[in-house]
C-alpha positions in Angstrom: 132.2 13.7 -13.2 132.2 13.3 -9.4 132.5 16.2 -7.1 135.5 16.3 -4.8 134.6 16.0 -1.2 135.5 19.2 0.7 138.0 18.9 3.5 138.7 21.1 6.5 141.8 22.4 4.6 139.6 23.7 1.8 138.0 26.1 4.2 139.1 29.4 5.6 141.0 28.8 8.9 141.5 31.4 11.6 145.0 32.3 12.8 146.0 30.4 15.9 147.3 32.4 18.8 149.7 30.3 20.8 152.2 30.1 23.7 154.7 27.7 25.1 153.9 25.5 28.1 156.4 27.3 30.3 154.9 30.8 29.8 153.3 32.2 33.0 149.6 32.5 33.4 150.1 36.3 33.6 152.0 36.3 30.2 149.2 34.3 28.7 146.5 36.7 30.1 148.4 39.6 28.6 148.6 37.9 25.2 144.9 37.1 25.3 144.1 40.8 26.0 146.4 42.1 23.3 144.8 39.8 20.7 141.3 40.3 22.0 140.9 36.5 22.3 139.3 34.2 24.8 141.6 31.2 24.4 144.9 30.2 22.9 146.8 27.0 22.0 149.7 25.7 24.1 152.3 24.3 21.7 155.6 22.4 21.7 157.3 23.5 18.5 154.3 23.8 16.2 152.4 20.9 17.8 149.3 21.7 19.9 149.5 20.0 23.3 146.7 21.9 25.1 144.4 24.9 25.1 143.9 27.6 27.8 141.0 29.9 28.1 140.0 32.9 30.2 137.8 30.5 32.1 140.8 28.3 32.9 142.7 31.3 34.1 139.8 32.4 36.3 138.8 29.0 37.7 142.1 27.0 37.8 144.5 29.8 38.7 143.0 32.9 40.3 140.1 31.2 42.2 142.6 28.6 43.5 145.0 31.2 44.8 147.8 30.4 42.3 150.3 33.2 41.6 149.7 34.1 37.9 153.3 35.5 37.6 154.9 32.2 38.7 152.4 29.5 37.6 153.3 28.0 34.2 150.3 27.7 31.9 150.8 24.0 31.5 149.5 23.7 35.1 146.1 25.0 34.1 145.7 24.1 30.4 143.1 21.7 29.1 144.9 18.7 27.6 144.7 16.7 25.5 143.1 19.1 23.0 140.8 17.8 20.3 142.4 18.2 16.9 141.2 18.1 13.3 143.4 17.0 10.4 143.6 19.3 7.5 142.5 16.5 5.1 139.5 15.5 7.3 136.3 15.4 5.4 134.2 18.5 6.1 131.0 16.7 7.1 132.9 14.4 9.5 134.7 17.4 11.1 131.4 19.3 11.6 129.7 16.3 13.3 132.8 15.7 15.5 132.8 19.4 16.6 129.1 19.4 17.3 129.2 16.2 19.3 132.0 17.6 21.5 130.3 21.0 21.6 133.3 22.9 20.2 133.1 26.2 18.4 136.8 26.3 17.5 139.3 23.5 17.0 143.0 23.4 16.0 143.8 22.0 12.6 147.0 20.2 11.9 148.9 19.1 8.8 150.4 15.7 8.2 153.4 16.6 10.5 150.9 17.4 13.3 151.8 21.1 13.0 149.1 23.6 13.7 148.0 25.4 10.5 145.1 27.3 11.9 141.8 27.1 13.8 138.6 25.7 12.4 135.5 27.8 13.3 132.3 25.6 13.4 130.1 28.4 11.9 132.5 28.9 9.0 132.8 25.1 8.4 129.0 24.8 8.3 128.7 27.8 5.9 131.3 26.3 3.6 129.5 22.9 3.7 126.3 24.8 2.6 128.1 26.5 -0.3 128.7 29.9 1.4 132.3 30.9 1.1 134.4 33.6 2.8 
């Protein structure tokens, strides 16, 4: 009997914190603080279109003199965002994330809707038989 190849969807995914592209940088910063997070996804509907981090806020908004209350987050987000498919083989996903030097990555279903965030450390543990 052959062993089924593990996919990203077989692993524990973190909850994705998100915002809409029209939200202000200030609103996003408050959401990051409230959720004790360093980044969040920018979505249209349930589809990820970008990612914004505390570094983006500091370097692309504050350091450039943009008003965080009036600047929409889409002006400073990183886009396009690298996305994994839920049915992506686990070993391929790990290699892709390592090559791109990503610790977290959004995971989408067949409708391109975000279903969570893959954490590289968790994926590697799952690949090695450690489960959460």
